[in-house]
N, C-alpha and C positions, 0 to 999 in steps of 0.2 A: 094216665098219671096226673094230668091236669085236673081231671074231675076228682080224683081221690084227694089231691092236695086241697082243692077248694072245699070239699066236704070236711076234711080234717079241720081246716081253718074255721068253717062254719060251726062245727061241734064245739070247738074251743070257745067261740063267742057265745054259744048257747049256754055252755057251762058257766061262763062268767055272768051272763044275764040272768040265770036262774037264782043266783044268790041275791041277798038283800043289798040294798044300796050301801050300807056301812061296810058290809063284808067286801063288796066289790071295790069300794074305795080303798080299803086296807090292802086288799090283794093287789090292786093296780099300783098303789104307791109303794107296796113292798116288792121291791124288784126281784128278790130271790124266788118267791113263790111263783110269780108269773113267768120268770125266765126259765125255771125248771120245768114248769108245765109245758111251755111251748117247745123247748129243746127236746124234751122227752118224746114229743110227737114228731118233731122235725129231724130226727136223727136215724132214719131208716137206712137201708142199704143204698138207696138212690143217692143220698147225700155223700156217702163214702165214695161211690163211683164217680160222682161229679168232681169231687176234690182230687181223686186220683187222675182223672182225665185231664184236669187243668194242670196238675203237677207235671204230667208227662208232656203236655203241650208246651209248657214253659221250658222244660228241660230240652225238648227238641229244638226250640227256637234259640236257646243259648248255645247249643252245640253247633247249629247251623251258622250262627253269627261268628262263632270262633273260627270255624273252618273257612268261611267266606265273608271276610269283613267288609269287602267292597260291595257285596250284593245288598240292595235295600231290603228292609223287612217287608214281608208279605202283609197285605192289609187284611185278608180274611184269615181267620184262625182255622186250625185243623178241624174242629168240630163243625164249623159252619159249612165246610165243603161237602160234608156227607150228611148233614142234618136235614131231616124232614120237618113238616109242620108240627108233628107231635113232639119231636125232640126240641124244637125251638120253644114250645110252651114249657117243656120240662126244664129247659135252661132258665127260662124266666122265673119259674118257681124256685129254682136253686139260687138264682140271684137274690130273690126275695128273702130266702132263708139266710143267705150270707149277709145281706144288709141287716136282717133282724139280729143275727149274732153280733155284728159290729155295733149296732145300736145298743144292744144289751150290755156289752163291755164298756162302752162309753157312759152308759147310764149309771153303772156302778161307781164310777169316779166322780160323777156329778152330784152336787148337793140337792138338785131338784130332778130326780129321775123321771117323774111323770112328765114334766115339761120337755125334757130331752127326748123321751120316748115318743111323745106326740109330735115333736118337731121332725124327727128322723124317720119314723115308721110311716110310710105312705099307705100301708094296707089297713091300719087301724084309724078310724075316724071318730069324731066326738058323737056322731049320731049312731046310737046303738039300736035304734028301732027300725033300721032299713030292712027291706025284704032280701031273701036269698038271691033272687034273680038280679037285683040291682048290683049286689056284691059280685056275682059271677060275671056280669057284664063289665064291671070296672076292672076286674082282675087282668084280663088280657092287655089293656092299655098300660096298666102299671108294669106288667111284665115286659112290654116292649120298651118302655122308658128305662127300666132297670137294665135290659139288655144293652141298650145304647150306652148307658153310663158305664156298664161293665166293659164294653168294648173300648170306650174312650180311656178308661183306667188302664186296661191292658196295653193299649197302644202307648200311653204315656210311660208305663213301666218299661215296655220294650225299648222305647226310644232312650230312656235314661240308661238302661243296661247297655244299649249299643254305644251311647256316648262314652260311658265309662270304659267299655272295652276298647273303643277307638283311642281314647286317651292313653290307656295302658299300652296299646300297640305302638302309638306314636312315641311314647316315652322309651319303649324298648328299641324302636328303630333309631331314635336319637342317640341312645346309648351305643348302639352298634356303629352308627356313623362316627360318633366320637372316638370309639375304639379304633375304627378304620383310619381316622385321621391321625390318631396318636401313633398307630403302628407305622414304622417307616417302610417305604416300598422295598420289596425284595430285589436285591441286586442279582442280576443274571449276567452270565458271560457273553460279551458282545465283541465281535471282531471288527475293529476299525479299519476300513479299507485304505486309509491314509497312513497307517502305522507301519513300522518295520516288521512287526509280527506277521502282517498279512503278506508282505513280500516273501518272508521266509517260508510261509505256508505254500505260496505259489511255487517256490523252488522245490518243496517236497512233493507236491502233487504233479509237477511237470515231469518228474523222473518216471513214475509208472506210466504216464500217458505216452512219453517218448518210447518207453520199453514196449508197450503194446503196439505203437505205430510201426516199429521196426521188426519186432520178433514174431508177431502173430502171423503175418503174411509169409515170413521166412520159414517158420515151422510148418505152415500149411502146405507150402510148395516143396520143401525139402524134407521128406519124411525121415530120412536118415538122421537129420539133426534132432527131430522130435523124439526119435527112439533112443538116441544115445544118452540124453540128459533129461530123462523124464522126471526124476525127483527134483532136479533144479527148477524145471519149468513149473512143477506143482507149487513149490515154495514161492517162486516169484509171482506166479499168477494170483495166488490167494493173498499174498502180501499186498499186491496192487489193488485187489478187490477190497481189502480192509481199508486201504487209504482212500479208495473211491467212496465207500460208505461214510468215512469220517469227513470227507470233503463235502458230501451232501449236507451233513449236519452243520459244517462251518458255513456253507452258503446260506442255510436257513437262519444263521445267527450273524450274518454280515450286515452291518449297519449301512444306512444310506442317509443322505442329506435331505431334509424336508424343511423348507424355509430357512435354510442356512444352518440348521441344527441337526445333529446326529440322532437318528431315531434309535431308541434302545428298548422299545416295547417288543417283546417276543412274538406276540400275536400279529402285530403289524409287519414284522420282518418275515414271518412265515407266509402271511397273505401276499406280501410283495414278491416273495420268491416264487410262489405258485403262479403268479401272473406272467413271469418271464418265460421266454422260449427255452432258456437253458434248463428249466425245471423238467421239461419234457425229455430233453436229451439225457439229463441225469437219470431219470427214471428208466429210459431205454437202456442206458449203460449198466444199470444195476439189475436188469432182468437175469435171473439165475439160469442162463442157458447151459451152464455146466452140468445140469441135471441130465442133459442128453448124453453125457459121457457114460452114464449108467447103462444106456441101451446100446450105444454105438462104439464105446471105448474111448480112452483118453487120447488116442492118436488121431483126433479130429479137431485140431485147434481152431479151425474156421468157425466153430460155434461161438467163439469169443470175439467175433468181429464187432459186436455191439459195444465193446469197450472203447472203440474209437470215437464214440459220440462225445467223449470228454476232451476232444482235441482243442476246444476253445480255451481250456485252461493253459495249454501250452502257448497259444498265441498271446494270451494275456500276460504270461510270464515274460515273453519276448518284449512286449510293449513296455512293461514296467522296467525291465533291465535297460532298455534303450534310453529311457528318461533318467535313469540313475547313473549310468556309466559316464566316465570322464572322456571316453573316446567313442562318441555315438556313430561317427562315420565308419570306423573300423568294425564296430558291432553290426552295422547294417550290411556291410560287405560279407562278413562271416555268416550272418543270418541268411543272406541270399544264397551263398554257397551251400549252406546246410539244406535249404529247401531243394536245391537242384540235386544234391546227393540223395535225398529221400525219394525224389521222383525217379531217378535212375535206379535206385534199389528196388522200388516197387515194379518198375518196368522189367527188370531182370528176373524177378520172381515170377511175373506173369509169363515171360518168355519160356522159362523152364516148365511152368505148369502146362502151357499149350503144347510144348514138345512132349511132355509126358502123356498128355491126352492123345495126341496124334500118333506117337510112337517114336522112341529114340532111334535115330539113324534111319528113319523111313524115307527121308529125302535129304537134300543138301541144306535146306533152310533150318531144320530142327537141330536140337542138340545131338551130338554123335552118340553112337551106341555105347551104353554104359557097360556092356560086357567087356569092353576093352579095359584093361587094368588102369591105363592112364586116365581115361575118361570116367572111370567109376568112383574116383575119389571125391569126397564131399567138397574139399577145397577147390578142386578143378571145376566141379559143377557150378559153384557159385561165381568163381572168377570168370569163367567163360561166359556165363549169362550176364555178368556185370559189364564185361568188355563189349559184348554184342549190344547191350542197352546203351552204353556210352556212345558207340559209333553211330547208332541209329538216331538217337536224340540230338546229338551234336552235328549230324550230317557230315561227319569227317571220316574219310576212308570209305572202303567198299565192304559191303556185307553180302552174304549169299542171297540170291534172288529168291523170293517166295514162289511156291509151287501151287499150293491149295488156296481156295477162296478165303478161308479163315486167316491164312498167313498174310494174304494181300491186305485184308481189312486191318489186321493188327499193325502191319508196317505203315499203312496210310495214317492210322491214328498216331503212331509214333512220330511220323514226319511232321504232322500238324502240331503235336505237342512240342517237338523240338524247335519249330519256328517260334512258338510263343515263348519258350524258354530263352531262346537267343535274343528275341526282342526285349524281354524283361531284363536280361543281363546287360544289354547295351544301354538301355534307358536308365536303369538303377545305378550302374557303375559310372556312367557319365554324370548323372546328377550328384553322386557322392563325391566324385573327383572335383567337380565344379564347386561344391560346397566347401570341400577341404581347402581349395585354393581361392575362395572368395575374398577372404581378408587380405591375402597376399596380392591378389589382382587389384583390389581397391587401393591398397597402400602404394603399389607400383604406379597406379594411375596418378596419385597425388605427386609422387616424385617426378614423373614425366612432365606433369603440368608445371611444376616449379622449375625444372630444367629449361623448359621452353620459355618461361617468363624471363629467367636470368639471361638466357642467350639473346632474347629479344631486347632486353634492357642493357645488354653488354656489361654485365656485372663482372667484377674482377675474378680472376681464377682462384685467388685465396679465399675470397668470401664464398664463392661457389663450392669450393672444397669443404669449407666449414659447414655449409648447409647440408651437403650430402652426408658428411659424417654425423651430423645431428640426426638425420633420418635413419641412418644405419644404427645409431645407438638406440633409438626408439624401437626399431624392429627387433634387434637382438635382445633387448631387455623386456620385450613384449609390453611396451607402453604406448602402442598405437591406438589403443581402445579409447573411444570418446565416451566418457562416463555419462554425459547428459543424453547422448544418443541411445546408449544402451538402456538407461533407466527411464526413458521417457514413457514407456508403456506401462510402468508400474504405478499403482496408486500412491498418493502423497504419503500415506501412512507408512507404506513399505519403503519408500524412498528415504523418509526420515530415519527409519530404523537402520537401514543400511549405512546411511551417512553417520549416524551415531556410533554404530559399531566400528566404523573405519576411522573417523576423524575426531570423535569427542575427546578421547584421552589426549590427543595432540593439542586441541584447543584449550583444555583446562590448564595446560602448562603456562599459558600466558598470564602474567600477574594480574592484569586488569580484569580478566574474565574468571578468576578463580572462585569468587563468591557471587557470581551472577545467578539469576533465576534459570531454572532448567529450561523454560520455554524459550528464553532468549538464546541460550546456547544451542538449542535445536535449530532455531532460525538461522543462526550464524553458520552452523555446521553445513546446512544445505547450500549456503552461499560460497563456501570455500571452493576455489578453482585450482587444480593442479597445474603447475608450470615447470618446464624443464629448461635448464640453462647449460650452455656448452662451456668448456674450459676457457677462461679469460673473459667471459661475458660479465659486464657490469649489471648488477641488479639495481643499484641506484648510485647516484653521484652527489657529491656535496653541493647543496644549493638547489637541488631539484625539488619540485613541489611534491609533497607526499600524498599520494592518492591511494596507496595500498599499504597494508602491513603484511609481513611474510613470516611463515613458520617453516623451518627446515625439516623436511621429512627424511631426506637422505642426501649425503654429500657434505662438502666443506666449503665455507665462505670465508674470505679474508677481508678484514678492515685494513685498507691500504691508504698510503699517503697520496698526495696529488700526482706524484710521479708514476703511480701504479705499480711500483716495485716494493717499496718498503711496507712491510706488514706489521700492524700493531697487534691485532687480535685475530684468532682463527675461530670461527663459529662452526659447530658441528651439529649432529642430529638433535632435534628438539629445541634448538635455539630459535629466537624470534626477534624481530626488530620492526620499527616503524609504527608501533601501536599508539604513540603519543601524537604523531603528526595527523593521523586520521580523525582524532577526537576534536581537533581545532580548539584547544583550550585557550581561553582569553588570557593574555598576559605572558604567554610564552615568549621568551627572548628569541627563539629560533622561528617562531610562527609555525607554519606548516611546511617548512623547508627541511630538507635532509641535512644532517650535520656531519655525515661521514661518507666515504667512498667504500662500497662493498662490492667485492668481485668474487666470481666463482672460481675455485681452484681447479676442480674437475667438473664432471657432469653432476649437476645438482638437481634434486627434485624438491620443489617448494610448494607450499599452499599459500595462495594469495587471497586476502579479504579486502575488497575495495571500500573506500569511504562511503560511497553512495549506498552500497548494500548494508553497511553498518548503520547508517542513519535511517534507512528505510526500516530496518528491524527495530531500531530504538524508538520509532514513532509510536509503536504499540506498547512500549515499556518505558514510560517517562521516569519512573523511580530508578530504574536501572541506568538510565542515561545520566541522572544526577550523580548516582554512585560512581559511575565510570569517570565522570569529570572530576569528582573529588579525589579519586585514586590517582588520576593523572596529575592533578595539582600537587598532591603529596609527593609524587615521584619527582616532579620538577623542582619543588621546594627543597627536597633532599639533595638534589644535584645543583641547587642554586641557579636554576635555569628559568625562573619565572619572576616577573615584575609584580610584586604584591599590590602596589598602588593601582596598576591597571586591572589586575585580577579582581580587586575589591570594588572597583568603580561600577557604575551602572551598566546597563545593557549596551552592547555594542550597536552603534547605528547601522552597521551592515546587517546585523541579525534582524533589526527592526525593519529594514528595507526588504529583506527577504520575506519576512512574515507578511508585510503589506502586499508584496507582489503575489504571494500565495493566496491571501484573502481576496485580492482583486481577481485572480484567476478563478477562484471558487465562485465569486459573485457573478462573473460572466457566465460560468457554466449553469448556475442556478437561473439566471435570467433567460438563457436560451431554452432551458427545460420548461420554465414557466410560460414562455411565449408559445412553445409547442402545445402545452396543455390548454392554453387559452384558445388557440386555433382549433384544436379538436373539440373544445366545448362549444365554440360558436357554430362550428359546422354541424354538430349533433343537434344543437338548438334549432338551427334553420331547418334541418330535416324533420324534426318534431313539429315545427310550425306548419310546414308544408303538409304533413300527414293530417294534422288537425283541420286545416282549411279544406282539404279534400273530403274528409269525413263530414264536415259541415255542409259542403255543397251536395254531397250524396243524401244527407238527411233532409235538406230542403227540397230535393227533387222527389222525395217519396210522397205519394198521394194518399189521402185517407182511405181510398178504395183498396189500395195495396195493403194497408195495415189491416183492414177487415179480412182480407183474404188470408193474410198470415195468421191472424187469430183463429180463423176457421180451420186452417190446416193444423194448427196446434191442438185445437179441440178434437179434431178427428184422430190425431195420433194418440191423444190421451184416452179417448174412448176405445 
């Protein structure tokens, strides 16, 4: 084909050269005549095939890039993989024809077609008198150059197409991501293990577990019970199975805490559930062993023993109930009794099963012969077995001696189990009783110590009786609890919340605290201390220094005269007094002294807030301190209990002295800290100097020969 193409090109040149120079010039400059002549010869079947092959090649690359956008484009084209030397020459000729067609189209648009044609067409030269051999020799080189150009153009086009496709794919991916971001996450149902709903579900699942724990072994040993109520057992069995399957789903959707947050991702919850040991037991409990009933009949309930693998749910229910109940000690005792009864029940069923295997009435140890009407009743069978099990496990009373080896082994196992049960009963019951009486014993120890002290100090009998009555009141009213001791293990945040819940409303009733900041109120609430006063006790007397303010929680207080009998006013629940004295307002006529006698009529519960605690809290709230002082001044001015001249005077010298002493103390503390830091700095500086001097001495001791050896060792390592 290469030869044919070269001959065709040679014939065309001969035809052009056979004409006259004017005709040749006109033909050359007339683009249409020359274009039609060349294209008529260069439009055979080979050109069509080359275009089709190139089209299919590009189509294949486009489809491959669309299907595999991450795979880089192949460098060799489809034709080059199977092309021989002749096909390569053929492709070179085709590229020449394509370049000729391209040049002819551009020449039409150009005003100077001849110049354009001569610039772009590398096969036509200005020398028309060259020989055929020279033209044939030049053609392969031109074909190679054209092949290279064609390959480069194809690669560029492919890269452009790939970039466009990648941009389109990126835009599509971005749009998808935006849609995903815009779409809210799907909410799925999650069981919170700390919610009440979870405890209710534990109550539901505990019922079928306890049913299987008690009834499966009973029905397996007492066939008469299984035969009488078959329909009831079918209903209860498959109802419990349905609850079991539902519980497995609930377990797969039960959340757990990860970094303090409840995990709500369904995939994570399922993965977490699969890693737990309970997942294996749940799968075992859900094995459809009931299919064996089709072969052996429904009167074989022992096939359902795998349902007992869910017993952990029953234990979890007991644990949750113990933390929720208001009587944990009573619940522990009842729970222990229940465990013992279950063990006795199982042991009774096993005794009856062994008796049935050996033979009823075959010896004195087994159950009597059921042919007797009295021993053939179902109730007598179970009660006799339960009686025998109770005697054996509790080691109380005498039981028939065993005869066979199996009977001996069973009795030995029962005796060992009974010893463990007795030990657990003694230990648990003793611990529960001691826990129940722990508070009473502690309180009694306090009373005994107070009695010993009063006897040692020879306190009067009346005062001793009042002290004992005060303790009795605390115990009967259940006010022996030390709040600080109870709440010491809680974090500060929970302490504050409990104090706010209990005392905040009471503190807000005080006039001077009604418009205070919430933070200050919280600080003050934490500092309130409960106090209990007996009948006739003086809370404060006229002229005493006021160091606390009081809020009445419960009880009645009377403002009395100096004789202690005449009552002016009776204060009841919610009243308060002493708030002005703890502020220490300058100019107050009473100063920080009490202005009245206040006495408890009966037993009274008060909250006390000391002056030191108030001032400590106000150091962090200077604005609140000013507001409280202004309120106190307004109250004193209203009652005409303040000296305005003194109040409007400058700062109190005592306050200045206190500030100076505080500054002096702070300065002393700072000086001690600075001295410690200087000592540490000097010691570290000395250590650094010593290390530097040691290193200098080591460097001086090094000889040049040693350095050369070190350099040689390094060179060897590098090589």
